[in-house]
C-alpha positions, 0 to 999 in steps of 0.5 A: 471519489473525484466523479460520484458522491463519496458515500464512507458515512452511508456504510459505517451508519448503515449496519455493514460489519465492516472492521474499517468501521470499528477498528481501522476507523475509515481513515486508517483503513485506507492505503494513502493516496495519490493525488491528495494535496499535502500539507505539513506533517505533525511535529508534535512529539508522540506521546509514549509511556515512560522509556528506559534508559538510553541503550547508549551513548547517542542512542536512545533516540529514534524519528520515525516517518510513516503513512497513517496507521502503520505505527501507532500508539493509541492515539485513536484507540488505547488498545491500538499501540505499538509504538510504547511497548517498542520504547519498554522493550528497547529504551529507544524513545520515539521522540517525532513520530510524522505521519504522511499520507501519500508519496508526495507529503512522503519526499516533502516530508522526509527532505525538510526533517530527519528522520532514522527509518520511514515506512515507503511505497513502491513509488516512494521507495524508488526515488529515496533510493534513486537518490540516494537518500536510503540506506541498505540495510544488512539484514544479518541483524534482523533475526525476524526476517527471514520468517518472511516469504522470498517472495515479499523479499526479493521485490524489485521495489527494494531490493536493488544490486544485490543490495536490501533496502526495505523490511517487507510490513504489510501487502495488498493486491488488487482484485475485479469485483463486481455485481452478481446482478450484472454480467461478469466482465471477462478479465482486467478489461471489463473495469474499463468498459463498464458503465458504472466502475470504480477505480482506484484514483492513483496513478499505479493503476495505469499498470492495472490496464497494461495488464489488460492490455498484456493479455489481449493486445500480445502484440503491444510486447508488454512485460512489466506493466509497471514499465511502460515504453510511451507507446504502450503508456498511451495505450493504458491511458486510452485503455482507462478514457474510452468509458470515462464519464458519469459512470465512471468513479475514482476512489480514495478509500476502499469505503467509497467501493463499499459505498458505491456496491451498496449504493447499487451505483457501481457494478465492477471494481478495482478492490482488494480482496480484505474488501470483497470478503467484508461486502460477502459477509455482509450479504452482499451481492459482490463476488470476485469475478476472477479467483487471480489477483491482479497487482498488488503493492507491499509497503516497508520499513526502510532504513535512512542513508543518513540515520542519526540513531541506527542502534534504535533503528536496527531495532525498530526493524527487527519490531516491525518483522515481528508476528505480534506487531503485524498481526496488529497491523493488518488488522488495523489496516486490512492489509496481509501482513508480511510475516505469516506467523502474524496470521493468527487472532484478531489478523486472521480475516484479513490473512484468509482475504489475502491467502497468506501461505498460499505461496502459488498465489502469492507468485501470480500477484504483480507487484509494484516498482517505480515507474523508471527511463530505465525500465527498472533494470540496469542496462537499459532504456526506453521507458516511461518515469513517475512523473509521466504516469502522474501527469497522465492521471492528472490530465485524465481524471482532472 
């Protein structure tokens, strides 16, 4: 947190039944946070079982750039390993597996190295596509691609000009949670007016403010909260700044939200349905302020425009689309799998929290795209780009 203390350790020691403490770990449970100082990515090849022979001349090798928790090989927990089975099944050895924590680190690593596939967030994906660094994907080569809901397969963040640039992997949504001992907030604007609140430390949190303004101030004419004119971005920033102070905490780890509620330091928070379900099962007096989701993000696996091992890259994309891998990844990260067939066993609670399979609920989610001057649409202009969002955010929280 930028303001207030971090209390993740208190939560794990305090007896809350958190999968993030016992399964995912505090590090893997969180979506990589924007704004963390970049560090050099790991350059050591991933330890792995002995691979089967190369599948063809020039193949048998794969290089991967990933968020932590998305490509696991058993380093944190021997039971959490879907890289090793991929190697055994396909004969493609992952000779390089580098991890990053946020979009900034991803771009630095991607430019410095050579990767076949990359796990990207919407804001990172938008830049990779715009700069021609991502390759279009032939989804006909991915039999399990069709198992995913059409909504996730056609998200603007990864679908441009009729071409697909990303295979959905894990997704999450923001939901307003509140301490039931305090007055229930009325709508999303209640997050920004509360005396004690927790907001995710991410420039895209400005879209949550814009979504609140879209409902409360129709004259602003906000259509997509992730594509804002300068005047609209001014208003969203001003809404966040109204109560910014000692009572506002900016969190980078979902455990910070749990800690804040457990310690009574937070009355309202921007969080996820999964975190709210953990608090409910732990007996904390915290409930959703509304049954509806708000903004969301879907992370996807992308193909490098200059993939040196396209055969293994496509085998990876297909492997990561499967129910078995997405089941393990969803349980490890506390995020919903893109493939609903993964919603069995250890991923059951995660899927239940995110209401996977409820297409009506999914349709209400406003999924993130990278803010761009062309408003994310050819032929348009007048919107603010992501670098401006980052600048506004730094001024607000630093």
